[in-house]
N, C-alpha and C positions, 0 to 999 in steps of 0.2 A: 337812382340817378347816377350817371357816369360823371366822374370828375376828371377834367383834363387840364394839363398845363401846356400852354401853347407858346412856343418861342418863334413861330413863323411870322412873317409879315402880316400884321393885323388886317390891312386892307384886302389882301388876297383871301384871308379867312372869311371876312364879312361879305365878300362879293356875292355869295350864294344865299345871303340872308337878307331879310327885310325887317325894319323896325316893327316890334310887336305893338299891341294895343295898350300894354301895361306901361305906366309912367316909370321913369327911373326911380329906384329906391335908394335913398342916401342913408348911410350908416356912419355915425359919428360917436367918438368917445371923448369925453371932456374931463379935465381935471380942474375943478372950480369953473371959472369962466373960459378957460383956455381949451381950444379944440386940439387934442393931441393925437388923434387917429381918425382916419376917414376911409371910406370905401363906397363905391356906387355900383349897384346892380341894375343892368339894363336887360330887357328881354328882347331877343331877336327870334324870328320864325323863319324856318326854311320854307321853300315853296311847297313842300309836301306836309306842311303844318307841324313839323317837329320844332319844339321850342328849345332855345338855348338861353341859359342865364349867363350873362357876360359880366364878370366882375372887373372893375377898373378903378383907377384912382386910389389904390390901396397905399396908404402912407401912414407911418407912425413917426412922431418926432423922436430924434435921436436919444434924448435922455430916457425915453420910455421903452425903447426897443429891448426885446428879450424878456418882457414881462407878460407876454401872452395876449397883448392887445390885437395884433394882426390876426391871430388864430380866432379870437372872439368875433372879429369883423367877418372873417371868412366863414366861420360856422354859422353866423347869423344870416349872411347872404345866401349860403347854400340852403338853409332852412327855408328862406323866402322863395328861392328858386323852386324848391320842391313844392311849396304851397301853391306856386303859380303853374304847376304841372310841367316844369321844364324837364326834358330828357337829359340834358347836359348842363353841367356847371363849368364854364370855361373861364380860365384865368390867364390873362395875357401878361407876360413879363418881358420887360426890356432886357435883352441878353447882355447889354453893356452894364447893367446894374447887378453884378454878381452876388451881392449880399441879398438882394430880393430873390434872385433865382434860387440860391441855396436855401433860404428861409422857406420858400414854397415847396421845395423838394422835401425838406424836413417835415412839413405839414401834411405830407401824403399825396401831393399831386404827382 
């Protein structure tokens, strides 16, 4: 599966895709009762039936950043995308959030 970091306009990237039949998959990390990290994997399908796993809503509370939580969420969502026969695992990052962009580049996108 090819991993891609996309910093282009999300709407133009999704223009050639259609929602897949798979429901969104939510990933959450808790500390006690508090949700401290989240991510959501949605599956989109190109008109030629190529599946994309689209990771969004990746967030980790500030006190927990740097402890590997984002990497665990990304790794879990990539595994799920692979299990769903996705050819691509796409992660969209808001380029105005430089901390997020740098973090994802460090994680191998």
